[in-house]
N, C-alpha and C positions, 0 to 999 in steps of 0.2 A: 731310607732317605728318599728314594724314588716315589714310594707310596705317599709319603707325607707331602711331597711337592705336588703330586697329582690331586690330593684332597684339598690342598690349599687353593689351587687354581680352580677346582670345582666349587669350593665355597665362595670364592670371589665371583665366579660366574653366576652362581645362584643369587648372591646379594645384588649384583648388577641387574639381573633379570627381575628380581623383586622390586628394585627401585624403578625400573622401567614400567612395571605394572602399576605401581603407585602413581607415577607421573602421568601415565596414559589415562588412568581412572580419573585423576584430578582434571586433566584437560577435557575429558569427556563430560564431566559434570559442569565445568565452566561453559563449554560450548552449548550444552543442553539448556542451561539457564539463560544464555544469550538468545538461543533460538526461541524459547518461550516468550521472552520479552519482545522479540521481533514479531512473533505471531500476534501478541496482544496489540502491538503497534499497527500491524497490517489490518487487524479486525477493526480498530478504531478508524483507520483511514477508509476502510470499506463503508463504514457507517457514515462518515463525513462525505464521501463521494455520493452516496445515495441521497443525503440531505441536500447537497449542492445540485444534483440533478433535479430534485423536486423543486428547489428554489428557482432554478433556471426555467423549468417548465411553467412555473407560476408567473415569472416575469414576462414570458413570451406569449401569454394567452391573447387571443384575438380581441377580447373585450378590453383588456388593459391597453393594448396598442391603439385601439380605436379611441379610447378615452384620452390618451396622451395626444393623439393626432388632433382631436377636437380642441383640447384645452391649450396645449402649448403651441401648436402650429396653426390653429384656427381653421382646420380642414372641416369639410362637411360633405354630406352625401350629394351625389350628382342629381340635379333636376333633369329627368329624362326628356322632358319636353324641350329642353335647351340643348340637347345633344345633337350635333351635326355629324352625320356619317360621311366620310370622304372615301370615294371608291378610287382604287388605283387605275 
């Protein structure tokens, strides 16, 4: 009777351990799939960041700013013969 009780408890412990392994393996696969998806998202964001930096540098070129200053603001280059220097 004592031996049978011991083997029953041992069998239950082995089954619980096996279920724990299956659950852990399932969680591991689920988390790995989520990690892969997040890596893809991070890579896409990195590409987008590079594109935005390139776009920003294009919008901030001196030639573009000078063109906008001339067209929209009516600015022009200074005539150096009309410049008056003021000394402190």
